[in-house]
Every structure is written in structure tokens, then in C-alpha cells.
C-alpha positions in Angstrom: -16.0 2.0 -17.7 -12.9 0.3 -15.6 -13.3 -2.4 -13.2 -13.6 -1.3 -9.5 -10.9 -2.9 -7.9 -13.0 -5.1 -5.9 -14.0 -6.8 -9.3 -10.3 -6.8 -10.7 -9.4 -8.4 -7.3 -12.2 -11.2 -7.6 -11.1 -12.3 -11.0 -7.1 -12.2 -9.5 -8.2 -14.6 -6.6 -10.5 -16.7 -9.0 -6.9 -17.5 -11.3 -5.1 -18.0 -8.4 -7.7 -20.5 -7.2 -6.8 -22.5 -10.6 -3.1 -21.7 -10.3 -1.3 -22.3 -7.2 -1.1 -25.2 -5.5 -3.6 -26.0 -3.0 -1.6 -25.9 0.3 -0.3 -22.5 -0.8 -4.1 -21.6 -1.1 -5.0 -22.7 2.2 -1.9 -21.2 3.9 -3.0 -17.8 2.9 -6.4 -18.3 2.8 -6.3 -19.0 6.8 -3.9 -16.3 7.0 -6.6 -13.9 5.5 -9.0 -15.0 8.0 -6.8 -14.6 10.7 -5.9 -11.0 10.0 -10.2 -10.5 9.9 -10.9 -11.5 12.7 -7.9 -9.5 14.5 -9.8 -6.4 12.6 -7.9 -3.1 12.2 -5.3 -2.8 15.5 -7.0 -0.2 18.1 -3.4 1.8 18.0 -3.4 2.5 14.0 -3.4 5.6 12.4 -7.1 7.4 12.5 -8.7 10.5 11.1 -8.2 13.6 13.1 -4.5 12.2 14.1 -1.3 14.6 12.9 1.2 13.0 11.1 4.8 13.0 12.5 7.6 14.4 10.1 9.4 11.8 7.9 11.6 12.0 5.6 11.9 8.2 2.6 13.9 7.7 -0.2 12.3 8.0 -3.5 12.8 5.0 -6.8 15.9 6.6 -7.4 16.9 7.0 -4.0 16.8 11.2 -3.4 14.9 11.9 0.1 11.4 13.3 0.0 9.8 14.7 3.3 5.7 14.7 4.2 6.7 18.3 4.2 7.5 18.3 0.3 4.7 15.8 -0.3 2.0 18.3 1.5 3.4 21.4 0.0 1.3 22.1 -2.7 -2.0 20.3 -1.6 -3.0 17.5 0.4 -1.3 14.3 -0.3 -3.1 10.8 -0.8 -0.9 8.2 0.9 -0.9 4.6 -0.1 1.2 2.0 1.7 1.5 -1.4 -0.1 2.9 -4.7 0.8 5.3 -4.5 -1.9 6.1 -4.9 -6.1 5.6 -8.3 -6.2 2.1 -8.4 -4.8 0.1 -8.8 -7.3 -3.2 -6.9 -5.1 -0.8 -4.0 -5.0 0.3 -3.8 -8.4 -3.7 -4.1 -9.5 -4.3 -1.4 -7.0 -1.1 1.1 -8.2 -2.4 0.3 -11.8 -6.0 1.6 -11.4 -4.5 4.9 -9.5 -2.5 5.2 -12.2 -5.4 5.0 -15.0 -8.2 6.1 -12.7 -6.9 8.0 -9.7 -4.1 10.2 -11.1 -6.0 12.4 -13.9 -8.4 13.5 -11.3 -5.8 15.0 -8.5 -5.2 18.2 -10.3 -9.0 19.3 -9.8 -7.7 19.1 -5.8 -3.8 20.3 -6.3 -3.0 17.1 -4.7 -0.6 14.7 -4.6 0.0 10.8 -5.1 2.9 8.4 -3.1 3.0 5.2 -2.8 5.1 3.9 -0.1 6.6 -0.1 0.1 9.3 -1.6 2.7 11.2 -2.6 -0.4 15.1 -0.5 -1.1 15.0 2.4 -3.8 15.6 0.0 -6.4 13.3 -2.3 -6.1 10.6 0.6 -6.0 12.3 1.8 -9.5 11.6 -1.6 -10.9 8.0 -1.2 -9.6 7.6 1.9 -11.4 9.1 0.6 -14.8 7.1 -2.4 -14.7 3.6 -0.3 -14.2 4.6 2.5 -15.9 3.8 4.7 -12.9 4.2 8.5 -12.8 3.6 9.0 -8.8 6.4 9.3 -6.9 6.9 5.4 -5.0 9.0 5.9 -1.4 11.0 3.3 0.3 10.4 2.6 4.0 12.9 0.3 5.5 11.6 -2.3 8.0 8.4 -0.9 7.7 9.2 1.1 10.2 7.0 4.6 9.5 3.9 1.9 9.2 5.1 0.5 12.4 4.4 3.9 13.7 1.0 4.5 12.3 0.3 1.4 13.6 -0.4 -0.7 10.6 2.5 -2.7 10.2 3.0 -6.7 11.3 4.8 -9.5 11.3 4.6 -12.3 8.5 3.7 -15.7 10.2 6.1 -18.4 9.6 3.8 -20.3 7.6 3.0 -17.6 5.2 6.9 -17.2 4.9 7.3 -20.8 4.0 4.3 -20.5 1.6 5.7 -17.4 0.1 9.5 -19.2 -0.6 7.3 -22.3 -2.4 6.5 -19.6 -4.6 9.7 -18.4 -5.2 9.3 -15.3 -2.8 11.9 -14.5 0.0 10.9 -11.2 1.0 14.7 -10.8 3.3 16.2 -10.8 -0.6 13.3 -8.2 -2.0 12.7 -6.0 1.2 14.7 -3.2 2.6 17.2 -4.7 5.2 16.3 -8.4 4.7 13.0 -7.2 7.2 10.1 -9.1 6.5 7.8 -6.7 8.4 4.6 -5.7 6.1 2.3 -2.9 6.0 -1.5 -3.3 6.5 -3.0 -2.0 2.6 -3.7 1.5 3.8 -4.8 5.1 2.4 -4.4 8.0 4.0 -5.5 11.7 2.8 -3.4 14.4 4.8 -4.2 18.3 4.4 -1.7 20.8 4.4 -1.3 20.9 8.1 -0.4 16.8 8.2 -3.7 16.7 9.6 -5.4 12.9 8.6 -8.8 13.4 7.2 -9.4 10.2 6.1 -8.4 6.9 6.6 -8.6 3.4 5.3 -7.0 0.4 6.8 -7.5 -3.4 5.1 -7.0 -6.3 7.2 -7.5 -8.1 3.9 -4.6 -7.8 1.8 -6.7 -8.9 -1.1 -8.7 -5.6 -0.7 -8.2 -2.3 -1.3 -9.2 1.3 -1.1 -11.9 2.2 -3.8 -10.8 5.4 -6.7 -14.3 6.4 -5.5 -13.9 6.6 -1.9 -10.6 8.8 -2.5 -12.3 11.2 -4.3 -15.0 11.4 -2.0 -12.4 12.2 0.7 -10.6 14.5 -1.4 -14.0 16.7 -2.3 -14.7 16.3 1.9 -11.9 18.7 1.8 -13.0 21.2 -0.3 
């Protein structure tokens, strides 16, 4: 039986604690605690809201609209920080392996959205061998409209640069604004039927919770 995302994340955190510089870990841990203290923004997307139409580019630069995403059934929409984030990659691989094979039973489509440009999204798709659509949200503008975007703190950006990551070089438009890890289940009328926003970026929505939300649509 596959490990849950939570179990995999705990293993990843333990490995990071052994290999990352102490000063970098301290910055990241403090950042997570700050997000937990802040909680989910009061203006973030909620179940019962109706998504406004949007169009984003896929990994090949082709436009994909919300109407296309929900054309034949409900959609599972995943917002992730980027292909550079190990917790995001862990979640995307798990959704590929454990969620995607179950979606046909619901006529549902899976899409993932990050602020990276199409070419970086393509790298993510290729590296993880993903078989679902990955979209680019430049500047996290869609995430911002949904109330789930945030600005990276200066000390976090500096710590990331110490590890060789410069968000201005991997994100579309050089933006450092990111989405909180979020999963939406949206029906064919664009109504949001399930929302899970994670303040802690090491946490992700479990496959079982997504399947339960899809079952509730029946």
C-alpha cells in the first residue's frame, strides 16, 4: 500500500533536517510557523464560491480555459509552488500514481497550476512523468484572485538563494509571489465543492480526501 502524502512528507522533512544547513532550516521552520499562526486568509476561496472564467497556458504554451477543464465533468485543480519544491513534487507524483487512475470513475480531470513559465512546467512534467495538465499562472495572478497567494519573506528568499534557488529566474515574469498549496474540486457549473488550503507548505491534500469530495458530487 502506498504511503500517504503526510507520511512521505515526514520522511522528507527528516532527511532535510540531516542535510540542510542549520541556519537555513531555522529560517524555513520559522516561516512555516508564521504561516500556521496566520492561518488561512479570510478572503480565500471557499466551498460554494463560483470560479470566474480563466485561461492559462499549458506546458507547451497552448491556452487552456476553465471551460475546457470542466467541459466533460468535475475538475480537481491543484495549486503548487513549483517544480523546485520537493514537497510539491512528492504530491504531484502521488496524484499521478494514486489519484489519476481513479478519476475516470467520476469523469473528472486533474490539472496542476504553478507560477512557473510553460518551459519550466514542461520540465516538471517530464521529470515526474506526469500524465495530467500542468498550467502556468504568471505572477500567481489567478492564485491572488482566489486569495491564496503570498509574498515570500526576504529571509526565506535569501535562504533559498543559499541553496541555489532564485525564484526570479524560475518563475514567470521573475515574480516571487507564490500560491499556498491548495486543492479545489470544481463541478461543471464552476462551483467550488471542496477546498483545502494548506498554510504549512510541507503539507498537502491527501488522495483519500479528494476522492471523498468527488464521491460527494454523485
